[in-house]
N, C-alpha and C positions, 0 to 999 in steps of 0.2 A: 622678933615676933611678927608673925604674919597678921595682916589687918584685912578684915572682911567687911565690905559695905553691903548692907541689906537695905535697898531702896524700895520703900513700900508705903502705902497708906494704911495697911492693915498688918499689925505685927503678929497676930495669933498664929498664922500658918508657919511662922519662922521661929517661934519661941524655943521649941525643942532643939532645932538645929543650932540656934544661937547659943543655947546652953552647952551643947556638945563642943562647940568651938571654944567657948570660954573655959571649960574644964580641961581642955588640951592646950591652954595658954595661948589661944588666938584672941586677938582683940576684935570685937564686933561693934560696928557702928550702924545704928538704925537711922536712916535719913528719909524724910517724907518725900515722895515723888514730886510733889508740887514745889519743893524747896531745893531742887537739884542745882539751880543756878546760883543759889546763895551758899551752897556748900561744895563748890568745885574743889577747893583745896583739900577738904576732908576725903572726897571721893578719889581724887588723883593720887592721894597718899596711900591708898589701899592697894592690896595685891590681887583682889578678886571682888567682882561686883555681882550681887544677886539683885535683879531688877524685876519687881512685880508690876505687871501692866494689865489694866482692865479698862483702858480708854478705847476710843475708836481707832481704827487702823492708822490714819494719818497722824494723830497725836502720838500714838505709840512709836511710830517710826521717827517722829521729830525728837522725842525724848532720847531714843537710842543714839541718834546722830549727834545730839547735843552733848551727851556723855562722852562719846567717842572723840569729840573735838579736843578734850583735855585729858584723856587717859587711854592707854592702849592695853590695859590689863584685861584678862578674860572676863567676859560678861555673859551671864546666863539669864535668859528671860523666863519668868514664871507666869503662868496664866491658867485659866480654867476652861474657857469656852471658845478658844480660837479655832477657826477652821484650818484645814491643811494649807490652803492658799495663804491665809494670814500668817501662819507659822513660817512659811517660806519667805514671805515679805519681811518678817521680823529678822530672820537670819540674813537676808540680803541687806538689811539696814545696818548690819554690823555686829550682831550678837554671835557668840560662839556656840550657843546651845539653847534649846528650849526644854523647860521642865514643866510637866503637867501637875497642877495642884488638884488633889492631894498627892504628896510624894513620900517616898521612904526616906526618913531622916538619916538612917544609918547608911543607906546606899549613897545618898547624895553627899553626905559628909565624906565618905571614902573617895568618891569621885573627885570632889574639889581638892582634897588633900593630894590625890595622885597628880592632878594637874599642877598644883603648886610645887610639888616635889620635883616634877619634871622640868618646870620652868626654872627652878633653882639650879638644876643641873646645867641647863643651857646658859644661864647668866653667870655662873660661878667662873671667875677668871682662871681658876686653876684647873678647870675641867674643859678640855677642848675636844674630847672624843666621846661620842655617844654610841652605845651598843643598841642596835635595833634589829632584833632577831639575829640572823646570820651575818648581818652587816655591821661594820664599824665605820661610823661617820666622823671624819676628822674635820671639825668645823673650822679650825685655824687654817688648814691648808686646802680647804674646799675639795675633799676627796671622799670617795666611797670605796671601802675595801671589803672584800669577801674572799677569805682564803688568800691565794696568791694573786687574785685579780684586784687591780686598782683602777678606778675611774675618776677622772678629774671633772669637777663641776664648773660650768660657766657661772658668771656672776648672777645671771637670771635664774639658773637652775638652783644655785645655792640659796637665793632668797625665797624661791618657791618652797624648797625643802624645809627651810628654817621656819617659815610661817606654818607649814603643815605640822612640823614637829612640835612647835609651841602650842598648837591646838590639840595635841595628842590625837585621840580618835574622834574628835568632834569635826563636823563638816565646816569647811571654810568656803565662804561664797566666792564666786568668780570676781565680783566687784572688789571685794576686800583684798584678794590676792593681787589683782591688777593695780590697785591703788598703792599697795605696799611695794610691789616689785618695780613698778614704773613711776612711782612718786606722783600719782594723779595725772599722768600724761594722758590727755584726752585722745591721742592717736592710738593708744594701746587698745587691742581688740580681743574678743574671746578667741578668735582664730589664732592669734599670736600666742596667747596663753596655751591653747590646745597643743600647738606645735612643741612648745617647751616641755609641757607635761609628758608628751609622747617620748621625747628624748630622755627625760628624767626616769620614766618608767623602765626604759631599756637598761639603764644603769642600776636599777633596783630589781632586776629580774633574777629569780632563781628557779622558778617553775613557770613555764610558758602558759600553763592553764590558769594561772591566777595573776591578779594585779594588786600590788601593795597600795598603789594610789588609786582609790576608787572614785568613779564618777558618780556623783549624786545628781541625777538628771534634773535640770531646772534650777539647781542651787549652786553646786560647786564641786569641791573635791575633799577627800579625807584620806588619812593613812589608816590602813587596816592593821591595827596593832595585834589584835587577837590572832589573825591569820599568820602574821609574821612570827609571833611567839610560839605558835603551834608547830611551825616548821623551822624553828631555830636549831642551830647545831649545838 
């Protein structure tokens, strides 16, 4: 059974969503934002975190960083009046997505289920191959295959692709990729990441006019699933 943590001071916007999860045999845990520190074990035991933030910018970033210290599961931020710059900072702080309140419960439910389903595919020990449009990604052997072509992935390329796959079509910030790939090595730079992204793009190319790894300027990168699925064989 999947467990969903809804961290908020106001339950009302999430009641219908929580009901949908419960009806589909998902366990929902409501946790007050102010009590995050007291409920680390409850949050870290969950598979997905919905975090409702309405504080000032610095406090919001601090809360995200605090949660990310003890869990690496996907985390969506929910808010009402954040500016574009604030949303970017929240993504850079470690969240995998930003959802504007009010939101469509049906669409959000489907989106979260899709992310969990994909993560389950990645973590299932019996499944080492992922089909991504026209590509077959062999996670066990660090290979990308398309037809008769096979490209081997370096360890860095493998880690970059893995974190992008785990985030599905959500944007992953540069800082998060660097911290994951180079294990918080302070010498790692945006330029180094850019070089490896370029090499990985070449191995994921089937149409020179398009890029499956999109650059989200000022934020990071994401995999364009819709584009890939439209052009799958």
